[in-house]
C-alpha positions in Angstrom: 0.1 0.1 -0.1 2.7 2.5 0.8 4.3 1.8 -2.5 1.5 2.2 -4.1 0.8 5.6 -2.7 4.3 6.7 -3.4 3.4 5.9 -6.8 0.4 8.1 -7.1 2.1 10.8 -5.4 4.9 10.5 -8.0 2.3 10.5 -10.8 0.6 13.5 -9.5 3.7 15.5 -8.9 4.8 14.6 -12.5 1.4 15.9 -13.8 1.7 19.0 -12.0 5.1 19.5 -13.0 4.1 19.0 -16.8 1.2 21.4 -16.4 3.4 23.8 -14.9 6.1 23.7 -17.6 3.6 23.8 -20.3 1.9 27.0 -18.8 5.7 28.5 -18.3 6.1 27.9 -22.1 3.0 29.2 -23.4 3.5 32.3 -21.4 7.1 32.8 -22.6 5.6 32.5 -26.2 2.9 35.0 -25.6 5.5 37.4 -23.9 8.0 36.9 -26.9 5.4 37.9 -29.2 4.3 40.8 -27.3 7.8 42.1 -27.0 8.5 41.6 -30.8 5.4 43.5 -31.6 6.6 46.5 -29.2 10.0 46.3 -30.6 8.5 46.9 -34.2 6.3 49.5 -32.9 9.0 51.5 -31.2 11.2 51.2 -34.5 8.4 52.2 -36.5 7.8 55.3 -34.4 11.4 56.4 -34.6 11.6 55.7 -38.3 8.4 58.0 -38.7 10.2 60.9 -36.9 12.9 61.2 -39.6 11.0 60.1 -42.7 8.0 62.3 -43.6 4.8 59.7 -44.4 4.5 62.0 -47.6 7.3 60.2 -49.4 6.5 56.7 -48.7 3.9 54.4 -49.4 5.4 51.2 -48.0 6.1 49.4 -44.6 9.6 51.1 -43.3 10.2 48.6 -40.8 10.2 45.6 -43.2 11.5 47.0 -46.2 15.2 47.0 -45.3 18.7 46.1 -46.4 21.6 44.7 -44.5 25.1 46.7 -45.3 28.4 47.1 -43.8 30.1 50.3 -42.3 33.8 51.2 -42.8 34.7 48.9 -39.9 32.7 45.8 -41.2 30.0 46.4 -38.7 26.5 45.5 -39.9 24.0 48.3 -40.6 20.0 47.9 -41.3 19.1 50.6 -43.9 15.2 51.3 -43.7 14.1 52.2 -47.1 11.3 54.6 -48.1 9.8 53.9 -51.4 7.0 55.3 -53.5 6.0 54.4 -57.1 8.6 52.0 -57.4 11.6 54.2 -56.5 13.6 54.6 -53.3 12.8 58.5 -51.9 14.7 58.2 -48.6 16.5 56.0 -46.3 17.0 55.8 -42.4 19.6 54.1 -40.3 21.0 54.2 -36.9 24.4 56.4 -36.4 26.4 56.8 -33.2 28.2 59.4 -31.5 30.4 59.7 -28.4 29.3 62.0 -26.0 30.6 63.1 -22.5 29.0 60.0 -20.6 29.3 57.4 -23.6 27.8 56.2 -26.7 24.9 58.2 -28.3 22.8 56.2 -30.7 20.5 58.1 -33.1 18.3 57.5 -36.2 19.2 59.5 -39.4 16.7 60.0 -42.1 18.4 61.1 -45.7 16.5 61.7 -49.0 17.4 60.5 -52.3 19.7 63.7 -52.7 21.6 63.4 -49.7 19.9 66.1 -47.8 18.8 65.2 -43.9 15.3 64.3 -43.5 15.6 64.1 -40.0 17.8 63.2 -37.0 16.4 61.9 -33.3 18.2 60.7 -30.5 17.3 57.0 -29.2 19.5 56.6 -26.6 22.1 58.4 -24.3 23.5 58.9 -20.9 24.3 62.5 -21.0 23.8 65.0 -18.1 20.5 66.0 -17.7 20.0 69.6 -18.1 23.0 69.9 -20.2 23.7 67.3 -22.9 20.1 66.1 -22.9 19.2 69.1 -25.0 19.9 66.8 -28.0 16.4 65.7 -27.2 13.3 67.2 -29.0 11.6 67.2 -25.6 14.5 69.3 -24.3 14.8 72.0 -27.0 15.0 72.3 -31.2 18.8 71.7 -31.3 18.4 68.6 -33.2 16.0 70.0 -35.7 18.2 72.3 -37.1 20.0 69.6 -39.2 16.9 69.0 -41.4 17.6 69.9 -44.9 21.4 69.8 -44.7 23.9 67.8 -46.3 27.5 67.6 -47.3 28.3 70.5 -49.1 25.6 72.3 -47.0 27.3 73.5 -45.1 30.9 72.5 -46.5 32.2 69.4 -45.1 34.9 71.3 -43.1 32.0 73.1 -41.4 30.5 70.0 -40.1 31.6 71.2 -36.3 30.6 73.0 -33.5 31.4 76.8 -33.5 34.2 76.2 -30.6 35.9 74.0 -33.3 35.6 76.6 -36.3 32.3 75.1 -37.6 28.9 76.4 -37.7 27.0 74.3 -35.3 26.2 75.7 -31.8 27.6 73.9 -28.8 25.6 74.1 -25.5 26.5 76.2 -22.5 28.8 74.1 -20.2 28.6 71.2 -22.6 30.6 71.2 -25.8 31.3 67.4 -26.1 27.8 66.2 -26.4 27.1 68.4 -29.6 30.4 67.8 -30.7 29.9 63.9 -30.9 26.3 64.6 -32.3 27.5 66.8 -35.5 30.3 64.2 -36.1 28.2 61.3 -36.2 25.7 63.1 -38.7 28.4 64.1 -40.9 29.7 60.6 -40.7 26.4 59.4 -41.4 25.9 61.4 -44.5 29.2 60.3 -45.8 28.0 56.7 -45.6 25.2 57.6 -47.6 27.4 59.4 -50.2 29.6 56.4 -50.4 26.8 53.6 -50.8 24.1 55.6 -52.6 24.3 53.3 -55.3 23.4 50.2 -53.2 20.8 51.9 -51.1 18.6 53.1 -54.2 18.9 49.7 -56.1 15.3 48.4 -55.9 16.7 44.8 -56.5 19.0 44.9 -53.4 17.7 41.9 -51.2 16.1 42.6 -48.3 17.7 42.1 -44.6 16.0 39.4 -42.6 13.7 40.5 -39.8 15.6 40.4 -36.5 14.6 41.1 -32.8 14.5 44.8 -32.1 14.4 45.4 -35.8 
C-alpha cells in the first residue's frame, strides 16, 4: 500500500510539473510575441520621425537592406519607397558624448539631404547634454535640410571648433559628438548611395528589435 501511494504521489507530482512547464512555455511564447510587436512599434515610431509619411507608401520596418560600414559592422538601412522608387533611407548612427555612446536615427532623402535626426538613447547629463532630445529643445531639428556641401564638410563642427553648429553652454562634448556622427552618417550615404537606391537589393531578414 505504501509503495502504491508513493507511485500515485509521483504521478500527481509529474502531472503538476508537466502542467506548470506547459503553462510557462505558453506564457513565454505570448511574452516573446508581445515584446517583438512592441519592438516593431517602437522602431516604426522612430522611423516616422525621420522619414515623412508623404514620401513613402511602404512599410519602413520590413523594407530594409543589410549593409556594412567602414569598420565592417552590419547596418540595417530602412528604405522609403513610392511609385517603385527609393525616396529616402534611415539608419542608426552613433556618436560619443560626455557620458558615452549616443545612438541616433538619421533620415536622408535621395539627394543626400537630412530628412530628420532623432536621439534613440544616451546617458548625457540632465540639463546639459540632454538638450539633444527634442523634448528638451530644438537643437537637433536644425540639421533638417542640410547635407555634405551645405554646409561645406569643413564646417560640420561646433562653433568652438571652427564650424557652424552651436554648442551648449557648459557642454561642448555632446553636440560635438552628435555633429560628427551626422556628418559621418551623410558620408556613409554618399559612399553607398547606389546600393541604397537599388530596388533589386535583397531585403534584410527581420531580427528582434528591428
